[in-house]
C-alpha positions in Angstrom: -7.0 -16.1 8.1 -5.7 -19.2 6.9 -7.4 -22.3 4.9 -6.0 -25.8 5.2 -6.7 -28.8 3.5 -6.3 -32.7 4.7 -7.6 -35.3 2.3 -9.1 -38.5 3.4 -9.0 -41.3 0.9 -9.0 -38.6 -1.8 -12.9 -38.3 -1.2 -13.1 -35.7 1.2 -11.0 -32.3 2.5 -11.7 -30.0 5.1 -11.2 -26.4 5.1 -10.3 -24.1 8.0 -9.9 -20.6 8.8 -8.9 -18.9 11.7 -9.9 -15.2 12.6 -7.6 -14.1 15.1 -9.1 -10.7 16.2 -12.5 -12.3 16.6 -10.9 -15.8 18.2 -13.3 -17.4 16.1 -12.6 -20.9 14.1 -14.3 -22.4 11.6 -13.8 -26.2 10.0 -16.1 -28.0 7.7 -15.8 -31.2 5.8 -17.2 -31.4 2.1 -17.2 -34.6 0.1 -15.8 -35.2 -3.4 -13.8 -31.7 -3.6 -10.8 -30.8 -4.5 -7.8 -28.8 -2.5 -8.5 -25.7 -4.9 -12.0 -25.6 -4.1 -11.1 -26.1 0.0 -9.2 -22.9 -0.5 -11.7 -21.0 -1.8 -14.2 -22.0 0.1 -12.3 -21.4 3.4 -11.8 -18.0 2.0 -15.5 -17.3 1.2 -16.9 -18.5 4.7 -14.1 -16.8 6.7 -14.9 -13.4 4.8 -18.6 -14.0 5.3 -18.2 -13.7 9.1 -16.5 -10.5 8.6 -18.6 -6.9 8.5 -19.0 -5.2 5.4 -16.5 -2.3 5.2 -14.1 -4.0 7.5 -10.5 -3.7 6.8 -8.8 -7.5 6.6 -5.6 -9.0 5.9 -6.0 -12.4 4.5 -3.0 -14.7 4.7 -2.7 -18.3 3.1 -0.2 -20.5 1.7 -2.4 -20.9 -1.5 -0.7 -19.2 -4.5 -3.8 -19.7 -6.1 -6.0 -18.0 -3.9 -3.8 -15.2 -3.1 -2.7 -14.3 -6.8 -5.8 -15.1 -8.1 -7.4 -12.4 -6.0 -4.5 -10.0 -6.5 -4.5 -10.1 -10.4 -5.5 -13.3 -11.7 -9.5 -13.1 -11.4 -9.8 -9.7 -13.0 -8.2 -11.4 -16.1 -10.0 -14.4 -16.1 -13.3 -12.1 -15.9 -12.2 -9.9 -19.0 -11.9 -13.3 -21.0 -15.3 -14.6 -20.3 -14.1 -16.8 -17.2 -11.4 -18.6 -19.2 -7.9 -19.4 -18.2 -4.7 -18.7 -20.1 -5.2 -21.8 -22.0 -8.7 -20.9 -23.3 -10.3 -23.5 -20.8 -13.0 -22.7 -18.7 -12.2 -21.5 -15.2 -13.2 -24.1 -12.4 -14.8 -22.6 -9.6 -16.4 -19.6 -11.1 -19.1 -19.4 -8.6 -16.6 -19.2 -5.5 -14.6 -16.6 -7.6 -17.3 -14.6 -8.1 -18.5 -14.8 -4.4 -14.8 -13.8 -3.5 -15.2 -10.6 -6.1 -18.4 -9.7 -4.3 -16.9 -9.9 -0.8 -13.5 -8.4 -1.9 -15.8 -5.5 -3.0 -17.4 -4.9 0.3 -14.4 -4.9 2.5 -10.6 -3.7 2.0 -8.7 -6.7 1.8 -5.0 -7.2 1.7 -4.2 -10.7 0.1 -1.1 -12.0 1.5 0.8 -15.0 0.8 2.6 -16.9 3.3 5.1 -20.0 3.2 3.2 -23.3 4.3 4.1 -25.1 7.1 6.4 -22.9 8.6 5.6 -22.3 12.2 3.2 -19.4 11.8 0.8 -19.7 14.6 -2.5 -19.0 12.9 -1.7 -21.3 10.1 -0.7 -23.9 12.6 -4.2 -23.7 14.2 -5.7 -24.1 10.9 -3.9 -27.2 10.1 -4.7 -28.1 13.4 -8.5 -28.0 12.9 -8.3 -29.4 9.4 -6.9 -32.5 10.8 -9.1 -32.6 13.8 -12.0 -32.5 11.5 -10.6 -35.0 8.8 -10.1 -37.4 11.6 -13.5 -37.1 13.1 -15.0 -37.9 10.0 -12.8 -40.8 9.4 -13.4 -42.2 12.4 -17.2 -41.5 12.2 -17.1 -43.4 8.7 -14.8 -46.7 9.8 -16.2 -47.0 13.6 -20.0 -47.5 11.7 -18.6 -50.0 9.2 
């Protein structure tokens, strides 16, 4: 599974997740979001498509997502959903959802280098770009 993002005039981001075993792709555009939020949303949406009890490997070039799920989220949870500087954690609801999904599946969280020719990552990037272009065209053609 891989998530990618392309920003259009800094207001829209797209998220894509590719699940090779199911040969299923998913892409969605959200308004007024951040790269981090799309990283988390893509992981949540992709994991929701997998059955409870499944053994899964999640691959992403997002260090926030991978390190977050490997060890950071447990520390944030222990400290009342606050980061190391004491600030309230952003996107707490998405982290909580990821934890719930993680509890019901056996997931290996694996970081991969971004834009390095990985076929699934390349497919996810293409989906994100296609969704962003479609949205951009529909916004500007209607004007």
